[in-house]
ChimeraX commands (.cxc) that place a marker at each C-alpha (Angstrom):
marker #1 position 22.43,65.29,19.40 radius 0.5
marker #1 position 18.70,65.43,20.20 radius 0.5
marker #1 position 18.87,69.17,20.91 radius 0.5
marker #1 position 20.85,69.72,17.68 radius 0.5
marker #1 position 18.16,67.93,15.65 radius 0.5
marker #1 position 15.38,69.94,17.32 radius 0.5
marker #1 position 17.22,73.21,16.69 radius 0.5
marker #1 position 17.88,72.24,13.05 radius 0.5
marker #1 position 14.20,71.41,12.48 radius 0.5
marker #1 position 13.11,74.73,13.99 radius 0.5
marker #1 position 15.61,76.60,11.82 radius 0.5
marker #1 position 14.39,74.90,8.63 radius 0.5
marker #1 position 10.78,75.66,9.51 radius 0.5
marker #1 position 11.67,79.30,10.00 radius 0.5
marker #1 position 13.25,79.41,6.53 radius 0.5
marker #1 position 10.13,77.94,4.90 radius 0.5
marker #1 position 8.47,81.32,4.44 radius 0.5
marker #1 position 11.38,82.79,2.46 radius 0.5
marker #1 position 11.51,79.64,0.30 radius 0.5
marker #1 position 7.79,79.82,-0.53 radius 0.5
marker #1 position 8.08,83.46,-1.49 radius 0.5
marker #1 position 10.97,82.72,-3.86 radius 0.5
marker #1 position 9.27,79.71,-5.46 radius 0.5
marker #1 position 5.84,81.25,-5.96 radius 0.5
marker #1 position 6.85,84.88,-6.42 radius 0.5
marker #1 position 4.82,86.06,-3.44 radius 0.5
marker #1 position 6.95,89.12,-2.79 radius 0.5
marker #1 position 3.96,91.30,-1.92 radius 0.5
marker #1 position 1.76,88.71,-0.19 radius 0.5
marker #1 position 1.70,88.68,3.59 radius 0.5
marker #1 position -1.57,86.81,4.24 radius 0.5
marker #1 position -3.89,84.23,2.71 radius 0.5
marker #1 position -7.64,83.64,3.03 radius 0.5
marker #1 position -8.75,80.10,3.79 radius 0.5
marker #1 position -12.26,78.65,4.04 radius 0.5
marker #1 position -12.80,76.24,6.92 radius 0.5
marker #1 position -15.66,74.63,8.82 radius 0.5
marker #1 position -15.00,77.20,11.57 radius 0.5
marker #1 position -15.27,80.19,9.24 radius 0.5
marker #1 position -13.27,82.15,6.70 radius 0.5
marker #1 position -9.90,83.27,8.00 radius 0.5
marker #1 position -7.15,85.56,6.83 radius 0.5
marker #1 position -3.92,83.91,8.01 radius 0.5
marker #1 position -0.28,84.99,8.16 radius 0.5
marker #1 position 1.60,83.47,5.24 radius 0.5
marker #1 position 4.59,82.81,7.50 radius 0.5
marker #1 position 2.64,80.86,10.12 radius 0.5
marker #1 position 3.78,77.23,10.17 radius 0.5
marker #1 position 1.38,76.17,12.93 radius 0.5
marker #1 position -2.23,77.43,13.01 radius 0.5
marker #1 position -2.00,78.92,9.53 radius 0.5
marker #1 position -0.53,75.78,7.99 radius 0.5
marker #1 position -3.13,73.52,9.62 radius 0.5
marker #1 position -5.99,75.73,8.47 radius 0.5
marker #1 position -4.72,75.88,4.90 radius 0.5
marker #1 position -3.95,72.14,4.70 radius 0.5
marker #1 position -6.75,70.60,6.74 radius 0.5
marker #1 position -9.40,73.31,7.09 radius 0.5
marker #1 position -9.53,73.11,10.87 radius 0.5
marker #1 position -7.70,74.04,14.05 radius 0.5
marker #1 position -8.60,73.66,17.72 radius 0.5
marker #1 position -11.65,71.48,17.12 radius 0.5
marker #1 position -11.00,69.61,20.36 radius 0.5
marker #1 position -10.94,72.84,22.35 radius 0.5
marker #1 position -14.14,74.03,20.65 radius 0.5
marker #1 position -15.93,70.76,21.43 radius 0.5
marker #1 position -14.83,71.05,25.05 radius 0.5
marker #1 position -15.92,74.68,25.30 radius 0.5
marker #1 position -19.37,73.84,23.95 radius 0.5
marker #1 position -20.04,71.83,27.11 radius 0.5
marker #1 position -19.74,74.96,29.23 radius 0.5
marker #1 position -21.36,77.71,27.16 radius 0.5
marker #1 position -24.99,78.57,26.44 radius 0.5
marker #1 position -26.69,81.17,24.24 radius 0.5
marker #1 position -26.73,83.41,27.34 radius 0.5
marker #1 position -22.99,83.09,28.07 radius 0.5
marker #1 position -20.52,85.97,28.06 radius 0.5
marker #1 position -17.09,84.64,27.14 radius 0.5
marker #1 position -13.63,86.20,27.45 radius 0.5
marker #1 position -10.90,84.84,25.17 radius 0.5
marker #1 position -7.44,85.96,26.31 radius 0.5
marker #1 position -4.90,85.28,23.59 radius 0.5
marker #1 position -7.31,85.05,20.67 radius 0.5
marker #1 position -4.70,84.95,17.88 radius 0.5
marker #1 position -6.61,85.50,14.58 radius 0.5
marker #1 position -9.98,84.37,15.95 radius 0.5
marker #1 position -10.09,80.66,15.07 radius 0.5
marker #1 position -11.59,79.91,18.51 radius 0.5
marker #1 position -13.15,83.29,19.28 radius 0.5
marker #1 position -15.27,83.60,16.14 radius 0.5
marker #1 position -17.06,80.22,16.28 radius 0.5
marker #1 position -17.55,80.67,20.04 radius 0.5
marker #1 position -19.08,84.13,19.50 radius 0.5
marker #1 position -21.68,82.59,17.20 radius 0.5
marker #1 position -22.85,80.38,20.07 radius 0.5
marker #1 position -23.07,82.92,22.92 radius 0.5
marker #1 position -24.60,86.25,23.85 radius 0.5
marker #1 position -21.33,88.19,23.71 radius 0.5
marker #1 position -17.60,87.59,23.55 radius 0.5
marker #1 position -14.46,89.67,24.05 radius 0.5
marker #1 position -11.11,88.81,22.47 radius 0.5
marker #1 position -7.79,90.03,23.87 radius 0.5
marker #1 position -4.76,89.86,21.55 radius 0.5
marker #1 position -1.36,91.43,22.26 radius 0.5
marker #1 position 0.39,90.79,18.93 radius 0.5
marker #1 position -0.48,93.78,16.69 radius 0.5
marker #1 position -0.13,91.73,13.50 radius 0.5
marker #1 position -2.44,89.02,14.80 radius 0.5
marker #1 position -4.83,91.72,15.94 radius 0.5
marker #1 position -5.04,93.19,12.43 radius 0.5
marker #1 position -5.93,89.76,11.05 radius 0.5
marker #1 position -8.41,89.21,13.89 radius 0.5
marker #1 position -10.24,92.40,12.95 radius 0.5
marker #1 position -10.35,91.35,9.30 radius 0.5
marker #1 position -11.68,87.94,10.27 radius 0.5
marker #1 position -14.41,89.39,12.48 radius 0.5
marker #1 position -15.49,91.54,9.52 radius 0.5
marker #1 position -15.34,88.70,6.97 radius 0.5
marker #1 position -17.36,86.38,9.21 radius 0.5
marker #1 position -19.92,89.10,10.00 radius 0.5
marker #1 position -19.72,88.52,13.74 radius 0.5
marker #1 position -21.30,91.49,15.50 radius 0.5
marker #1 position -21.10,90.35,19.13 radius 0.5
marker #1 position -17.31,89.93,19.34 radius 0.5
marker #1 position -15.26,92.84,20.67 radius 0.5
marker #1 position -11.48,92.79,20.04 radius 0.5
marker #1 position -8.89,94.62,22.16 radius 0.5
marker #1 position -5.20,94.98,21.30 radius 0.5
marker #1 position -3.42,94.79,24.69 radius 0.5
marker #1 position -1.33,92.31,26.63 radius 0.5
marker #1 position -3.14,91.02,29.70 radius 0.5
marker #1 position -0.83,91.76,32.61 radius 0.5
marker #1 position -0.48,92.18,36.35 radius 0.5
marker #1 position -0.09,95.97,36.08 radius 0.5
marker #1 position -0.78,98.74,33.61 radius 0.5
marker #1 position 2.03,100.01,31.42 radius 0.5
marker #1 position 3.92,98.24,28.66 radius 0.5
marker #1 position 5.98,95.08,28.21 radius 0.5
marker #1 position 8.59,93.84,25.75 radius 0.5
marker #1 position 6.98,91.32,23.44 radius 0.5
marker #1 position 8.30,88.69,20.99 radius 0.5
marker #1 position 6.62,88.62,17.56 radius 0.5
marker #1 position 7.20,84.99,16.64 radius 0.5
marker #1 position 7.33,84.38,12.88 radius 0.5
marker #1 position 7.14,80.61,12.47 radius 0.5
marker #1 position 4.31,80.28,15.00 radius 0.5
marker #1 position 2.55,83.61,15.36 radius 0.5
marker #1 position 0.33,82.08,18.04 radius 0.5
marker #1 position 3.49,81.50,20.06 radius 0.5
marker #1 position 4.18,85.24,20.38 radius 0.5
marker #1 position 4.75,86.12,24.01 radius 0.5
marker #1 position 6.15,88.56,26.54 radius 0.5
marker #1 position 9.94,88.43,26.71 radius 0.5
marker #1 position 10.69,85.41,28.93 radius 0.5
marker #1 position 12.50,85.70,32.22 radius 0.5
marker #1 position 14.86,82.99,30.93 radius 0.5
marker #1 position 15.55,83.64,27.25 radius 0.5
marker #1 position 15.81,80.17,25.76 radius 0.5
marker #1 position 16.63,79.41,22.12 radius 0.5
marker #1 position 13.22,77.76,21.56 radius 0.5
marker #1 position 11.60,81.21,21.77 radius 0.5
marker #1 position 14.11,82.96,19.50 radius 0.5
marker #1 position 15.07,80.39,16.82 radius 0.5
marker #1 position 13.15,82.24,14.06 radius 0.5
marker #1 position 14.82,85.58,14.87 radius 0.5
marker #1 position 11.62,87.33,15.96 radius 0.5
marker #1 position 11.23,91.06,16.24 radius 0.5
marker #1 position 10.92,92.31,19.82 radius 0.5
marker #1 position 8.61,95.28,20.31 radius 0.5
marker #1 position 6.93,97.14,23.14 radius 0.5
marker #1 position 3.18,96.58,23.51 radius 0.5
marker #1 position 0.62,98.13,25.85 radius 0.5
marker #1 position -0.10,96.02,28.93 radius 0.5
marker #1 position -3.27,96.30,30.98 radius 0.5
marker #1 position -4.85,94.76,34.02 radius 0.5
marker #1 position -8.04,93.27,32.65 radius 0.5
marker #1 position -9.87,94.34,35.81 radius 0.5
marker #1 position -9.21,97.91,34.62 radius 0.5
marker #1 position -9.53,97.37,30.87 radius 0.5
marker #1 position -12.86,95.58,31.31 radius 0.5
marker #1 position -14.16,97.52,34.29 radius 0.5
marker #1 position -17.88,96.95,34.83 radius 0.5
marker #1 position -17.99,93.82,32.65 radius 0.5
marker #1 position -18.65,90.24,33.73 radius 0.5
marker #1 position -17.91,86.88,32.12 radius 0.5
marker #1 position -18.97,83.39,33.07 radius 0.5
marker #1 position -16.37,81.55,30.93 radius 0.5
marker #1 position -12.73,82.50,30.27 radius 0.5
marker #1 position -10.55,80.78,27.66 radius 0.5
marker #1 position -6.86,81.68,28.05 radius 0.5
marker #1 position -3.90,80.83,25.80 radius 0.5
marker #1 position -1.11,83.39,26.21 radius 0.5
marker #1 position 2.11,81.40,26.05 radius 0.5
marker #1 position 3.36,81.67,29.61 radius 0.5
marker #1 position 1.85,84.99,30.65 radius 0.5
marker #1 position -1.13,83.32,32.35 radius 0.5
marker #1 position 0.15,83.90,35.88 radius 0.5
marker #1 position 0.62,87.63,35.26 radius 0.5
marker #1 position -2.73,88.01,33.49 radius 0.5
marker #1 position -4.59,86.20,36.27 radius 0.5
marker #1 position -3.05,88.51,38.87 radius 0.5
marker #1 position -4.56,91.45,37.01 radius 0.5
marker #1 position -8.09,90.05,36.72 radius 0.5
marker #1 position -9.04,88.82,40.18 radius 0.5
marker #1 position -12.21,90.95,40.22 radius 0.5
marker #1 position -13.31,89.39,36.94 radius 0.5
marker #1 position -12.54,85.92,38.26 radius 0.5
marker #1 position -15.01,86.41,41.11 radius 0.5
marker #1 position -17.87,85.93,38.61 radius 0.5
marker #1 position -16.26,83.35,36.33 radius 0.5
marker #1 position -17.69,79.84,36.57 radius 0.5
marker #1 position -15.19,78.10,34.31 radius 0.5
marker #1 position -11.61,78.93,33.32 radius 0.5
marker #1 position -9.81,77.13,30.50 radius 0.5
marker #1 position -6.04,77.54,30.62 radius 0.5
marker #1 position -3.06,75.97,28.88 radius 0.5
marker #1 position -0.54,74.21,31.12 radius 0.5
marker #1 position 2.98,74.17,29.65 radius 0.5
marker #1 position 5.80,73.47,32.13 radius 0.5
marker #1 position 8.53,75.22,30.12 radius 0.5
marker #1 position 6.36,78.35,30.02 radius 0.5
marker #1 position 6.04,78.34,33.80 radius 0.5
marker #1 position 9.74,77.62,34.15 radius 0.5
marker #1 position 11.10,80.11,31.62 radius 0.5
marker #1 position 8.51,82.73,30.68 radius 0.5
marker #1 position 6.92,83.57,34.02 radius 0.5
marker #1 position 9.43,81.79,36.31 radius 0.5
marker #1 position 6.80,80.63,38.79 radius 0.5
marker #1 position 6.27,77.24,40.38 radius 0.5
marker #1 position 3.18,75.08,39.91 radius 0.5
marker #1 position 2.48,75.65,43.60 radius 0.5
marker #1 position 2.29,79.41,43.03 radius 0.5
marker #1 position 0.04,78.86,40.02 radius 0.5
marker #1 position -2.27,76.57,41.99 radius 0.5
marker #1 position -2.40,78.96,44.95 radius 0.5
marker #1 position -3.45,81.89,42.78 radius 0.5
marker #1 position -6.30,79.99,41.15 radius 0.5
marker #1 position -7.29,78.15,44.32 radius 0.5
marker #1 position -8.65,81.41,45.70 radius 0.5
marker #1 position -11.42,81.26,43.10 radius 0.5
marker #1 position -11.81,77.69,41.88 radius 0.5
marker #1 position -12.04,74.65,44.20 radius 0.5
marker #1 position -12.03,72.17,41.30 radius 0.5
marker #1 position -9.58,71.29,38.54 radius 0.5
marker #1 position -10.58,68.98,35.69 radius 0.5
marker #1 position -7.98,67.59,33.28 radius 0.5
marker #1 position -9.72,66.25,30.17 radius 0.5
marker #1 position -6.88,63.85,29.35 radius 0.5
marker #1 position -7.25,62.27,32.78 radius 0.5
marker #1 position -11.05,62.31,32.88 radius 0.5
marker #1 position -10.76,63.25,36.53 radius 0.5
marker #1 position -11.77,66.11,38.84 radius 0.5
marker #1 position -9.17,67.20,41.43 radius 0.5
marker #1 position -9.85,69.16,44.61 radius 0.5
marker #1 position -7.86,70.83,47.38 radius 0.5
marker #1 position -4.27,69.70,47.82 radius 0.5
marker #1 position -4.72,67.21,44.98 radius 0.5
marker #1 position -4.74,70.18,42.57 radius 0.5
marker #1 position -1.28,71.29,43.68 radius 0.5
marker #1 position -0.08,67.72,43.60 radius 0.5
marker #1 position -1.16,66.95,40.04 radius 0.5
marker #1 position 0.20,70.26,38.70 radius 0.5
marker #1 position 3.56,69.51,40.35 radius 0.5
marker #1 position 3.54,66.05,38.77 radius 0.5
marker #1 position 2.81,67.46,35.30 radius 0.5
marker #1 position 5.51,70.08,35.80 radius 0.5
marker #1 position 8.15,67.56,36.87 radius 0.5
marker #1 position 7.31,65.33,33.90 radius 0.5
marker #1 position 7.35,68.27,31.47 radius 0.5
marker #1 position 3.89,67.14,30.43 radius 0.5
marker #1 position 1.90,69.66,28.37 radius 0.5
marker #1 position -1.89,69.84,28.71 radius 0.5
marker #1 position -3.47,71.95,25.96 radius 0.5
marker #1 position -6.38,72.87,28.22 radius 0.5
marker #1 position -7.07,72.25,31.88 radius 0.5
marker #1 position -10.31,73.46,33.43 radius 0.5
marker #1 position -10.64,75.30,36.73 radius 0.5
marker #1 position -14.23,75.34,37.93 radius 0.5
marker #1 position -16.44,76.35,40.84 radius 0.5
marker #1 position -18.30,73.03,40.64 radius 0.5
marker #1 position -17.19,69.46,39.94 radius 0.5
marker #1 position -16.71,68.59,36.28 radius 0.5
marker #1 position -17.58,65.15,35.01 radius 0.5
marker #1 position -16.19,63.44,31.89 radius 0.5
marker #1 position -18.19,63.83,28.70 radius 0.5
marker #1 position -20.52,60.89,28.05 radius 0.5
marker link #1:1,2 radius 0.2
marker link #1:2,3 radius 0.2
marker link #1:3,4 radius 0.2
marker link #1:4,5 radius 0.2
marker link #1:5,6 radius 0.2
marker link #1:6,7 radius 0.2
marker link #1:7,8 radius 0.2
marker link #1:8,9 radius 0.2
marker link #1:9,10 radius 0.2
marker link #1:10,11 radius 0.2
marker link #1:11,12 radius 0.2
marker link #1:12,13 radius 0.2
marker link #1:13,14 radius 0.2
marker link #1:14,15 radius 0.2
marker link #1:15,16 radius 0.2
marker link #1:16,17 radius 0.2
marker link #1:17,18 radius 0.2
marker link #1:18,19 radius 0.2
marker link #1:19,20 radius 0.2
marker link #1:20,21 radius 0.2
marker link #1:21,22 radius 0.2
marker link #1:22,23 radius 0.2
marker link #1:23,24 radius 0.2
marker link #1:24,25 radius 0.2
marker link #1:25,26 radius 0.2
marker link #1:26,27 radius 0.2
marker link #1:27,28 radius 0.2
marker link #1:28,29 radius 0.2
marker link #1:29,30 radius 0.2
marker link #1:30,31 radius 0.2
marker link #1:31,32 radius 0.2
marker link #1:32,33 radius 0.2
marker link #1:33,34 radius 0.2
marker link #1:34,35 radius 0.2
marker link #1:35,36 radius 0.2
marker link #1:36,37 radius 0.2
marker link #1:37,38 radius 0.2
marker link #1:38,39 radius 0.2
marker link #1:39,40 radius 0.2
marker link #1:40,41 radius 0.2
marker link #1:41,42 radius 0.2
marker link #1:42,43 radius 0.2
marker link #1:43,44 radius 0.2
marker link #1:44,45 radius 0.2
marker link #1:45,46 radius 0.2
marker link #1:46,47 radius 0.2
marker link #1:47,48 radius 0.2
marker link #1:48,49 radius 0.2
marker link #1:49,50 radius 0.2
marker link #1:50,51 radius 0.2
marker link #1:51,52 radius 0.2
marker link #1:52,53 radius 0.2
marker link #1:53,54 radius 0.2
marker link #1:54,55 radius 0.2
marker link #1:55,56 radius 0.2
marker link #1:56,57 radius 0.2
marker link #1:57,58 radius 0.2
marker link #1:58,59 radius 0.2
marker link #1:59,60 radius 0.2
marker link #1:60,61 radius 0.2
marker link #1:61,62 radius 0.2
marker link #1:62,63 radius 0.2
marker link #1:63,64 radius 0.2
marker link #1:64,65 radius 0.2
marker link #1:65,66 radius 0.2
marker link #1:66,67 radius 0.2
marker link #1:67,68 radius 0.2
marker link #1:68,69 radius 0.2
marker link #1:69,70 radius 0.2
marker link #1:70,71 radius 0.2
marker link #1:71,72 radius 0.2
marker link #1:72,73 radius 0.2
marker link #1:73,74 radius 0.2
marker link #1:74,75 radius 0.2
marker link #1:75,76 radius 0.2
marker link #1:76,77 radius 0.2
marker link #1:77,78 radius 0.2
marker link #1:78,79 radius 0.2
marker link #1:79,80 radius 0.2
marker link #1:80,81 radius 0.2
marker link #1:81,82 radius 0.2
marker link #1:82,83 radius 0.2
marker link #1:83,84 radius 0.2
marker link #1:84,85 radius 0.2
marker link #1:85,86 radius 0.2
marker link #1:86,87 radius 0.2
marker link #1:87,88 radius 0.2
marker link #1:88,89 radius 0.2
marker link #1:89,90 radius 0.2
marker link #1:90,91 radius 0.2
marker link #1:91,92 radius 0.2
marker link #1:92,93 radius 0.2
marker link #1:93,94 radius 0.2
marker link #1:94,95 radius 0.2
marker link #1:95,96 radius 0.2
marker link #1:96,97 radius 0.2
marker link #1:97,98 radius 0.2
marker link #1:98,99 radius 0.2
marker link #1:99,100 radius 0.2
marker link #1:100,101 radius 0.2
marker link #1:101,102 radius 0.2
marker link #1:102,103 radius 0.2
marker link #1:103,104 radius 0.2
marker link #1:104,105 radius 0.2
marker link #1:105,106 radius 0.2
marker link #1:106,107 radius 0.2
marker link #1:107,108 radius 0.2
marker link #1:108,109 radius 0.2
marker link #1:109,110 radius 0.2
marker link #1:110,111 radius 0.2
marker link #1:111,112 radius 0.2
marker link #1:112,113 radius 0.2
marker link #1:113,114 radius 0.2
marker link #1:114,115 radius 0.2
marker link #1:115,116 radius 0.2
marker link #1:116,117 radius 0.2
marker link #1:117,118 radius 0.2
marker link #1:118,119 radius 0.2
marker link #1:119,120 radius 0.2
marker link #1:120,121 radius 0.2
marker link #1:121,122 radius 0.2
marker link #1:122,123 radius 0.2
marker link #1:123,124 radius 0.2
marker link #1:124,125 radius 0.2
marker link #1:125,126 radius 0.2
marker link #1:126,127 radius 0.2
marker link #1:127,128 radius 0.2
marker link #1:128,129 radius 0.2
marker link #1:129,130 radius 0.2
marker link #1:130,131 radius 0.2
marker link #1:131,132 radius 0.2
marker link #1:132,133 radius 0.2
marker link #1:133,134 radius 0.2
marker link #1:134,135 radius 0.2
marker link #1:135,136 radius 0.2
marker link #1:136,137 radius 0.2
marker link #1:137,138 radius 0.2
marker link #1:138,139 radius 0.2
marker link #1:139,140 radius 0.2
marker link #1:140,141 radius 0.2
marker link #1:141,142 radius 0.2
marker link #1:142,143 radius 0.2
marker link #1:143,144 radius 0.2
marker link #1:144,145 radius 0.2
marker link #1:145,146 radius 0.2
marker link #1:146,147 radius 0.2
marker link #1:147,148 radius 0.2
marker link #1:148,149 radius 0.2
marker link #1:149,150 radius 0.2
marker link #1:150,151 radius 0.2
marker link #1:151,152 radius 0.2
marker link #1:152,153 radius 0.2
marker link #1:153,154 radius 0.2
marker link #1:154,155 radius 0.2
marker link #1:155,156 radius 0.2
marker link #1:156,157 radius 0.2
marker link #1:157,158 radius 0.2
marker link #1:158,159 radius 0.2
marker link #1:159,160 radius 0.2
marker link #1:160,161 radius 0.2
marker link #1:161,162 radius 0.2
marker link #1:162,163 radius 0.2
marker link #1:163,164 radius 0.2
marker link #1:164,165 radius 0.2
marker link #1:165,166 radius 0.2
marker link #1:166,167 radius 0.2
marker link #1:167,168 radius 0.2
marker link #1:168,169 radius 0.2
marker link #1:169,170 radius 0.2
marker link #1:170,171 radius 0.2
marker link #1:171,172 radius 0.2
marker link #1:172,173 radius 0.2
marker link #1:173,174 radius 0.2
marker link #1:174,175 radius 0.2
marker link #1:175,176 radius 0.2
marker link #1:176,177 radius 0.2
marker link #1:177,178 radius 0.2
marker link #1:178,179 radius 0.2
marker link #1:179,180 radius 0.2
marker link #1:180,181 radius 0.2
marker link #1:181,182 radius 0.2
marker link #1:182,183 radius 0.2
marker link #1:183,184 radius 0.2
marker link #1:184,185 radius 0.2
marker link #1:185,186 radius 0.2
marker link #1:186,187 radius 0.2
marker link #1:187,188 radius 0.2
marker link #1:188,189 radius 0.2
marker link #1:189,190 radius 0.2
marker link #1:190,191 radius 0.2
marker link #1:191,192 radius 0.2
marker link #1:192,193 radius 0.2
marker link #1:193,194 radius 0.2
marker link #1:194,195 radius 0.2
marker link #1:195,196 radius 0.2
marker link #1:196,197 radius 0.2
marker link #1:197,198 radius 0.2
marker link #1:198,199 radius 0.2
marker link #1:199,200 radius 0.2
marker link #1:200,201 radius 0.2
marker link #1:201,202 radius 0.2
marker link #1:202,203 radius 0.2
marker link #1:203,204 radius 0.2
marker link #1:204,205 radius 0.2
marker link #1:205,206 radius 0.2
marker link #1:206,207 radius 0.2
marker link #1:207,208 radius 0.2
marker link #1:208,209 radius 0.2
marker link #1:209,210 radius 0.2
marker link #1:210,211 radius 0.2
marker link #1:211,212 radius 0.2
marker link #1:212,213 radius 0.2
marker link #1:213,214 radius 0.2
marker link #1:214,215 radius 0.2
marker link #1:215,216 radius 0.2
marker link #1:216,217 radius 0.2
marker link #1:217,218 radius 0.2
marker link #1:218,219 radius 0.2
marker link #1:219,220 radius 0.2
marker link #1:220,221 radius 0.2
marker link #1:221,222 radius 0.2
marker link #1:222,223 radius 0.2
marker link #1:223,224 radius 0.2
marker link #1:224,225 radius 0.2
marker link #1:225,226 radius 0.2
marker link #1:226,227 radius 0.2
marker link #1:227,228 radius 0.2
marker link #1:228,229 radius 0.2
marker link #1:229,230 radius 0.2
marker link #1:230,231 radius 0.2
marker link #1:231,232 radius 0.2
marker link #1:232,233 radius 0.2
marker link #1:233,234 radius 0.2
marker link #1:234,235 radius 0.2
marker link #1:235,236 radius 0.2
marker link #1:236,237 radius 0.2
marker link #1:237,238 radius 0.2
marker link #1:238,239 radius 0.2
marker link #1:239,240 radius 0.2
marker link #1:240,241 radius 0.2
marker link #1:241,242 radius 0.2
marker link #1:242,243 radius 0.2
marker link #1:243,244 radius 0.2
marker link #1:244,245 radius 0.2
marker link #1:245,246 radius 0.2
marker link #1:246,247 radius 0.2
marker link #1:247,248 radius 0.2
marker link #1:248,249 radius 0.2
marker link #1:249,250 radius 0.2
marker link #1:250,251 radius 0.2
marker link #1:251,252 radius 0.2
marker link #1:252,253 radius 0.2
marker link #1:253,254 radius 0.2
marker link #1:254,255 radius 0.2
marker link #1:255,256 radius 0.2
marker link #1:256,257 radius 0.2
marker link #1:257,258 radius 0.2
marker link #1:258,259 radius 0.2
marker link #1:259,260 radius 0.2
marker link #1:260,261 radius 0.2
marker link #1:261,262 radius 0.2
marker link #1:262,263 radius 0.2
marker link #1:263,264 radius 0.2
marker link #1:264,265 radius 0.2
marker link #1:265,266 radius 0.2
marker link #1:266,267 radius 0.2
marker link #1:267,268 radius 0.2
marker link #1:268,269 radius 0.2
marker link #1:269,270 radius 0.2
marker link #1:270,271 radius 0.2
marker link #1:271,272 radius 0.2
marker link #1:272,273 radius 0.2
marker link #1:273,274 radius 0.2
marker link #1:274,275 radius 0.2
marker link #1:275,276 radius 0.2
marker link #1:276,277 radius 0.2
marker link #1:277,278 radius 0.2
marker link #1:278,279 radius 0.2
marker link #1:279,280 radius 0.2
marker link #1:280,281 radius 0.2
marker link #1:281,282 radius 0.2
marker link #1:282,283 radius 0.2
marker link #1:283,284 radius 0.2
marker link #1:284,285 radius 0.2
marker link #1:285,286 radius 0.2
view
């Protein structure tokens, strides 16, 4: 019964776009412009997640931005992998020397470019590729209800990724070590819906210079999209970062404790919007 109710809710959300178009006569409207404290953003009319929050409340990701501000300076060079339409990337770019935004979804990328132009941000470079473990192309889901949830085709194709009948296309995939050859970043912010393990494999040179890595931890993404264990995830990042800080815990983990806490989160199906891998210990905010 619980799964039926979840599936029904997802289906009704997916139909919301068609209903709005019929009610308001928006047959030729695909995007809206909203003014927020983070900037002016062109958003996908279909988006029931980031787009809906921006249009209703004028904000999205304020917690992540506040957290990021602790680790960036005017001299920072920041890499945002999975930038969506720029709601995080654009305000971050205003606070640092330079930023680069990676976005695989071509529709999101179009809106990202428009938003960079509208906000007159000159130090933010946008690149339309999927961050991957090897160069080539991958099959990619263009989620409708939650465009920020677009992702590479999962290893295990669960209904939760297909409920809104997304289009599946082929997108260019690049190792970021190759795509960004010669560049260095001190902070990386990553939100790519389960492709993190693959992207990190393709950017180990870049990671050698990174001080702080922000990454989403979603057990069902590890389980279904990349099909890797938390131990594999911890081992990959442990080569570069001896510390893991989980803001919700207010605690810094080291060594085997990193693997242990990630396994615990995984077994509990506990999502952490951002966990922080670092070269130095991280202390809770005052």
